[in-house]
N, C-alpha and C positions, 0 to 999 in steps of 0.2 A: 401765796396758795391759799388754801380756805381754809379759814379759823376753824378751829374745832369751837363745836356747842356742847358748854358742860352738861352733862348729866346726860347724852348719846353715847348708846353704846359702839364700840370699833369697829363692829363688823358684822351687824345684826339689824334688819328692818325694825324700826320702831313701830311697831302696828300700830301700839295705842292713839299716839301722835297723828296718824295718815289717817286712822280711824276718826279722830275729830275733825280734821281737815274737812273728810268727806262729808261728814253731820251737817258742819258749816255749810258748805258747797250746795250738797242737794236740800235747803234751805230754799234757795233759788228755785229749783226744779217745785217744792212746796205752793211757793206762791205762784209759778207757772200754770199749776192747776188752780190754785184758788181763785184767783182774779179770772183765769174763763169759766170757772164757775159757777163764779158769785152772781152774776146778771140771773140764774135761774132761779124765779121766784120775783124777781123785781120789777118783770115787764108791766104788771095792770099800775104799780106804782110810778115807772117814767111815763106810762101813756096820760094817766093823768094829771101829772107835774106838770109835764111840759106838752098838754094836748096834740099829742102824736096820731098821725094817720098809721095805717100798716106798712107803707112803708118808711115812713120816717123812723116808727120804732125796728125796723129788722135795719136801716143802716147805723140808727144810733146802737143798736145792740153789736154790731157788725165789726164796728168801728174799732174796736180792739185789735182785731186782724190785720188790721191797717199800719197800726203801731206795731205788730206784731215784725211783718217782715222790712220794715224800716229797722227797727231795732237789731233783729238778726244782722244787717249788713253792715251797720254802725260798728255795731260793738265788734266783730272781726277786724273790722281796720285800728279804732281805736286801741284796742288792746295790745295791738304792735308797738304802738306809740306810748299808750299810758299805762299796760299792765293788766293781766286779768284781773287780778284784784281789785284795781281801781274802778275798774268799768265797772264790776259786779257790786261796790258800792253806789257807785254813782245810779246805774240800776236799781237798786234798794232805798234812794232817796225817790228816785220815780214812782215809784210804788207806793211809797209810804204817800208824798205828794197828789197821787194819780186817787188813791183810796180815801184822801182827805175832801179832796173837790168833789168827789164822784158823790160823797155824800151831802156835801153843803153846797151842791150846785141849784142854782134859781133859773138858770135855762137850759134849752138843750144845748147852744153854743157850747159854752162853759163844760157843760158832761160832757160834749164828744171829745172835745179837744183833752179834755182830763183823762179821759178813758184810752184815747189816744198813747198820753205818754202810758197810761199805765201798760200798755200793749208794747211801747216801744221797751218797758223793761223786761216783760216776758219772751218779747222777741232773744234780746241780750242776755237774760240770765238762759234762755234754750239752749243758746251754743257754745256758752263761756263756761257753766259749772260742769259739763261733762270733758270741756277741753282741759279745764283746769285740773279737774281731777285724773286726769289719763297722763298730765305731766306730774302730776304728785306721785300714783300711784306705783308700785312696781310692776313690771309686765305681765306675772304670773297669777296676779289679782286684780288686773286691771279692769277686764269686762267684768268681773262682779261689782266691784265698785259703784264703777260709771251706771250699771243697773239700778242701782240704788236709786238714782235720778228718775228713773218711770215711776218707782212705788210712789216716789214722794210727790210726782206730779196726780197721780190716781190718790192717791191719798190727801193732796189739796183739793181734789174735784169733791171726794168725801167728804171732807172736813166744812167744807162751802155750802153743801147742802143741809148738814147737822145743823150749821151754825143760822143758818137760812131759816130753817122748819124750825127753829127754837124761837126765833123772832116773832115769827109767823103764831107761833099757837101762845105766846108771852101776850102779844099785841093783842089776838084773836085776828086782826085783819094785817097787811102790806101797807094798807090805805089810808084807812079811814084812822085807823088808832095811830095814839102817840105814846110813846117811850120817856128816856129822860131826855133832858131839854128840851119838849116840844116834839122831837122829830120822830118821823113815820118810822114803821117797821123796817121798810125797804131802804131807807138810809140809810139806818144802823148796819144792814147786809152788805152793804158797799164799808161802811166806816169801819168794820170789825178786822178788812182787810190788812188795816194800817199795825195791828199787833205786831202776825208774824213778821212785816216789814221792818218793824221798829227792831225786831230780834237780830235779825238777818244784818240788819245796819251795823250794830254795837258786834256781832259777831265776827264779822270779818274785820275787824279792828284786832283779831286775837290770832290770825292764820297768817303766814306768809305769804310773799310773793313764790310765781313761780319759777324754778330754778331757769328753764329754758329762757321766759322771758329776760331776767337779768343777766345772762350769758349774751344773750342778743342785743344788749344794751353797755354790755363791758364791764359790767358788775361783779367779776369773777369772784371776789371776796365774798360777797353778799350772798351770791348763788353757791358756792361751796360750803358755806356755814350754813345754808338750808337743807344741801343735801345731805350733810353731815349730822342733822336731827332728824332726817328720814332713815340715813341706811347704816349709819356710822361712818366715821371717818375714812375707816382704810376702801371700803367701796366709794366713798364721796371723791375721794382723791381721782379712782380711775374714771368715777360716770361722770366728773366734771370735765376732765378731755377728751370723753366721747361727743359730748352736746358742745365743748369749743369748736371740735372739728364738722359736726356738722353744719356750722353757720360758718364755716369759713368760706371766704368770698369776696368781693368787690365791692359789694354794698348791703346794708341792715331791709330786712326784711319788708316788702311794699307790694300794693295790689295786684300791679301789673305782673310780679312774678308766676301767677298762675296761667299768665301766655306762654307757650312755647315759641321761642322764633320760627315767625314764618307759617305756622301751622295751625294759629289760633288757642285754644285753652290746653294743656295739658293733659293726658290721658289720666293723671289721677285725679284730675278733678273735675272731667266727665263721669268717672265712675263717682266720685261722691255726690253728681247730680244724678247718677241714677237712683243710688238709693232715698237720695234726700225728696228726691217727685215722687216715686212708686209708692213711697208711705203714705202718700194723699191720696194716689190716682185709685189704689184698690178700696178706698171708700170707708175708712175707719170713721171720721168724721161726721162722717152722716150718720151713722151710730151714735157718736158722742153728742154730736148738737140737735138730732133729731130722732133720737131712741124713744122719745114716747109717741112720734107720730106713727113711726115704724109698728112699735107693739100695739096699737089702738086700730090701725090699719088691717094688723090680724088680726081683730077680734077682740083683743083686750079693753075693759074698760079702762077707765084713766087713772084710780086708786091703781090697778093692778098693772098699770104700764109703767107708775111711779116706783112700785116694788119692783118692777123686772129690772129697773134703772140701779137701784141700788144693789140686785142681785151682779148685775151683769158689773159693777165697779168692784164686787169680791172677787168675781172669779179673776178678773182682771189681776189684782191684786197678788194673788194664789198665782197666778202665771209667772209675774215678773219672779217671784221667788222660785218658781224651777228655771227660768232663765239664771240664776245667781249660780246654780248649782251644774249648768251646763256649757255656760259662754268659755269657761275657759277650760274646760276638759274637751269638748267636742269640736269648739271653735265658734267665730260670728258665719261663715259663709254656709256650712251645713244649717245653723240654724234660719236662715235667710231662706234656704230653698226648701227645709218642711215650712216655714212658714208660708211659701208664696203657691205651694201643690196645694195644703191642707185648709188656706183660704179660698182658693180657684175652689175646690170642691165644696167647699160651706155655702158659698157666695151661688153656685148654680142649683146647689139644693133649695137656697131661698127664693133662684128666680122660678123653679120648676114647682115649688108650694103657691109663690105668687100668682103665676099662670092660671091655676085651678080655679082661680077667684072669681066672683062679678061685684061689679060695681052696682053700689046703691045709692044714688046722688054721687058723692064725692067721696064715699067710705068703700071699701076694697073687705068684702065679706068672703070666708075661707072657708069651703065646707071641710065636715066630719075634724079628722085629727090633722087637716093643713094648716091651722093656724100654729098649734103646736109645732107643727115640723119646723115653720119658719121663724119661730121662736127660738128654738133647740139650734136651729143652725145658724142662728145672728149669735147666740153664745158661745155656741164652738167656733165659732169665726173670730171671736172676740179674745176668747183664751190663747190661738193661736198667732193671732197677731201681737200680743202680750208676752206672749213665748218669745218670740223672735222680730217683724221689723220694729216694733213700739221700743223697746230698748236697744236692740243691735243697731239700729241706724245710729243713733244718738252715739252710742260706744265707738261703732266705725268715725264718724265724724270727726271724732276726739283724738282719735288716735293715728287714722292713715293716711294724712299727710305730713312730709318733710316738716323738720322743723322750719324752715326758711318759709314755708307756704302756708302754713298750720293756719295763721289767723286772714289770710288775703282768701285761703278757700274754705273757710269757715263763713266768711263774710258771703261769699259766691252762694253755698249751699243751705248757706240759712233758709240768706232771700229768696231763696228758690224753692224751697222745703214752706215756707209759711206763703209765701204768694199761691203756692198751687193747695194750700189748706185753705185760702181766702177763693177760691177759684171753684174748688168744689164745692165746700159750705155754699156759696150764693148762686150754685147751679143746680144744686138738688132740688129746692123748690119747685126750680120752672121744669126741669126734669119730671117730676112727679106729677105734675099738672097736665104735661104734654105727652108722656110717652108713657106713663104709671111706673110702677116698684119695679115689673119682671123687667122690662127692658133699662131700667136705671142700673138695677143691680147685675144686668148681664156685662155690661161698660165694666162694672169694677172688675166683673168675674173674668174679661178680657185682659182686664190689664195686671192681673194678679199673675195669669197664666204669661204674658210679655215679662213681665219682673222675675220671673221664673229662667226665662230665656237668657235676660242680660244680667242675671247675679252670675248664672253658671258660665257664660262666655267673659262677662270684664271686671267681674271681684275679687280680688285678692287676698287671702287669708291673712289676718294679722295676730290672731292668735299667737302669745308668747313672744313676738319681739318687741325687742327695744323701740322705743319711738326715734332711736337715731339708726334705726335701719330699715325705716322706712324711704321706699323710694319714689320719684315722682319726674 
């Protein structure tokens, strides 16, 4: 039977210990956002250092996303054999190595390979951090704890923007001036990623492995010890037996468990794919990656566009705090439905505003107050996304699958989410140049409507349910 952890309460949740574990795990979310946002402000330096064409620059910047869907897939499967904590440690090493090599790279090939390695780490952290939190936190606060991940992602994006701005201001230019060790500012923008990566790596040596993984590997005494520290000895004994029962079967977890005999993917995996893919099809990363382009198309100056991006990030963080207050009270499914409906309204409001504009060369000019209508709708859309689909999708992917399926299902759904991210990101410039903003946003609006129908039909509420109660 499980050994008692000295100092643990005998029947109460050790919230301080759980909060510390969540704090460590969500550093992965911070790095997720930081690595995604660090490239903003470095494009001139990359173009100059490696003599890149527009197409080469686009591939160089976007290569992170290729690594992301690879990392998301293999992290899920590796987590079943190596453990959640060990794979996150591996991701932190990739974060660290990727940052250093990107900063010192002397050729495009080396830079792209290191950026893909960083992407592998981003993809791994994006699926494993919320899954690990879900397997540690008690059911009544699990949604709130996992939502912290989304706050850290946006915080990482904001931190990258601030750090890059400081380096640019100190150097005077990201390309021509040099800072310490004779390196240009744009190189330091990448090297700065190494600091939180190193913190993440060290901190992961002070948190326990997931008790669900330990039980899956037959390490019941270790699992019992972790559960005792989390919930007290009395609760731990009962919970250990529940977890052991959920793993009862003729084999350990494996990738093909996502398949139902003779019928393809299990229904619960299809449900996971719905929320993973439609989180991207509603177009959020168009605003995330091309926000400045959108604001300028709406008539803003470059300076105003950058300021609007900062406002958008701030609103997104506030929205995530709203989610923390709601996700364990009203549930996951209602938030997804509210988000789908609200985003559809805002997206079609933007479509209407864009449809009133006229093209002057390649710039869309909106009449009267329509530019402000478009931007206000975009900010409201972003807030609605971050109240709902932004954090809730990751909450649900971390908790909706049965213990036996969790790692394998995360591999499939994480891959699909990042691949959809890549396709939407790559397609937007083409759509913008061929069919324009109004038609492009009509597509995202239709996807938001479809997402409402699919959530209503296929998604089951998971609020307050223990992970051992999940069915698939």
